[in-house]
N, C-alpha and C positions, 0 to 999 in steps of 0.2 A: 505494499499499499503506499502509495509516494504522498504522502501528508507530510504538512509541514509542521514543526513543533512551536511553541509560542514564542520563539525568536528566530523562527526560520530554521531550525537545528535540524538535521538529517534526524531519522528516527533511531540508528544504530548507536546514538550517543545518550539514550535513556538507560540506566543502569538496570532500575527494577522491572519485573515482568508486570506490574500491574495487576496481578491476579488476585482475585477475591475466592477464599476457599469457604466460605458460609453458604449454606444452600437449605431451602427449606424442602421438607417432605412429610411424608403422612405420619412418619414416627414422631414429629415435633410438635409443637404448640401445646404441650401437655400441660405446661405450668402456666394457671391462670394469670395473666396480666390484666393491670386495672384498666378500666375504661376512661374517656376523656383525654384532657391535656395533661401530661406530664412530663418531666425532666426526664432523661436517660441516666444521670446519676454516674457516668464513665469517664467523663473526659474534663473534670475540674472546671477550671474558670469557663475553659471552651467547650462546651457539651453538647448538647442537642436538645430536641424536643420530640415526642411522640403523640400524636392524635389517634384517639380509636373511638370512633363513633359508638353511640350508645346502643345500636341495634346489631353490634358485631355480636357473632355468635360463633365459637370455637367449632360447632357442627357445620360451619359452612365457611370453608376458606374463603380469605377475602383478597382482593387484588392489596399490594403495598406500592404505594407512590413515594420514593425517596426524593426530595426537592433539596437542591444545593444552591446556597446562597452565592451572591456575588462578591465582588472585593469589599474587603471592609464591614461584610454584610453578619447577620446572625439570624438564629432559627425563627426567632418570634416574628422578625420581617417576613422570613420566609412562608411564614404557614399562612401571612395574610393573603396571599395569591389562591390557595387551594382550599384551606380549611372548611368554607361553605360548601364546597363540591364533595368534600370527602364523607359530609353527612348526606346529601342528595344521592351520590353515587355509591357509598358504602364502601370506600377503601379507608385503609389504614394509611396515615400521613406521617412520613419520617423526614424529620428536618435536622441533621447533623450539622456540627460546625467543625470547619477546618481548625487543624492544629494552630496555624498562624493566619494574619490576616486573610490569607487567599490561600486556594488548595497548593499542595506541594508540588504539582506538576507548573503550575503557573509561576512557582518561585524557583524551578531548576529540575526538578526531578519526581518521579513516583517513589513514594516513600511512607511517611508517617500517617498520612491521610488514608493510604490504601489500608494500613494495619488499623487503624482507627475504624474506619468503616466495616472492616471484617469482623471487628469486636462488635459494633453495634449492631449488625445484620445477624450475627449470630445471636444476640440478646433478644432480639425482636422474636426470630425464628422459634427460640425455644418457648416463648411464651403466648404466641399468637399462632393461629393457624393461617398461613399464608399460601395462595394457589401458586405453585411453582411457574405457571403459564401466564402470571399476572403481576410479575415484578417489574416496576418502570423506573427507570431513572431519569431524572429531570434537572433543568437547572437555569439559572439566569447570569448572563454575562460571563464571567470566569465560572461560574458554576455550569453555565452551560458548554463552555469549552470544555471542562474537566468530564461532563457527563456524556459529551460526545466520545473522549479520549477512553475514560475508563470503561464506558458503557460497551463500545466496540471490543474492547479486549475481553469483557465480561459477558458477551451477546449470548452466552449459554446460561447466564442467570436473568440479565435484564433482555427481556424479549422485545420491549418497547423503550423508546430513549425519547425524551422531549427537550429540545434545545432551544431557549428563547434568547437570541441576540447573542450568539456565539462569537468568540474571536479566532479559534483555531480548533482543529481536531488533530490530535497527534497520538493515536493508537500504536503500541509497539507490535502488536500482533491483533489478529481478530479471532474470536470463537463464536460460533453459532452465527444465527442471520438475523439480529435485530432490525425492527422498522424503525424509522426515524420520522418526528415531527420536527421542523426547524421554523422559526419565524425570526423575522428581524424588520426594523423601522426603515423606511426610506431617508428619514433625516437625521439618523441615529449619528449623533455629535461624538459620542465615547468612542465606538467600534463601529467605523462609517460601513454601510453594506456593500458598496462597490469593492471594496477592500477585503471584507471577510465573508460573509455568508455566500456572496456571489461566486466567489471563488471554491469556498468550502464545498457548497452544494454538488457542483458538477465532479469535483474529485470523489466525494462520497458515492454518487451515482455511477460513476466510472470504475468504481471497485464492486459495483454489484450489489449495491444496498437500496432498499426501498425507502426511498424519500419523498415525504410529503413537505413542500416548501411554501409558505406564506409570507411574501412580503407586504406589510402594510404600512398605512400612512401614519407617520409619526415618529418619535426619538426612540432613547433607549428607555423603554418600557415595556410591561406585558399588560396590553388591554383586557379587559375583561371578555370582549368577543374572541380574542386569539385565544386565550384560557379556554372559552367554550367550546372552539373549535378543535382545539389539542384532545380535549375530553371526548368529542363527538369520533374524533379519529381514533381514540383509543377503544370505545365502545364497539365501533364498526369491525374491529380487529378480534372482538372476543374479549377484549380487556378489561370488560365491566366485571 
């Protein structure tokens, strides 16, 4: 895959394989976790939040959406984009926080955030029944770049990836055949669409990946209508 890294680096300069080991299966989800919104309690000052709808039942494995924040962001900001939909659509919503102000790959290489995400996912899979076919990785800005990069490496775990205004895609390798939803504003002054998504999307398509691309009128934001389109796209593929 001839993708560029965050600084245009060739992929062979990335040292970690970026692979996640945590997996949901029928034998897991046996420890009853709480419903509602609660901290993960795994990462110290940089931790994360998990939201579990009140109608969640361990007898019916749910979809899990992992939403990654942008640079300088946090879990509470990230939940605002999807929490209401978690109730109406019935999915678990996980918002982990990066170890540094942004994700490890953005700072230089896969590493500490991969390890933390593995720990977080294992924690969730132990306590909740998650449908293995409906594990989604999503993100905004730096989080979108990380979602594309880490998601393609772990496409056998994340069957669906939603990237809102990404700046790059730098997978070291690929596993599985994840479906991708990418959106970007035509007036984005932070990550200009001509430099980023208009280059990224053709590369992903050339690699044989199924990409839905929506370029909207606006800046470096996630409009509610774009979130709605992403959820409709997810549901159309059986992601609900």
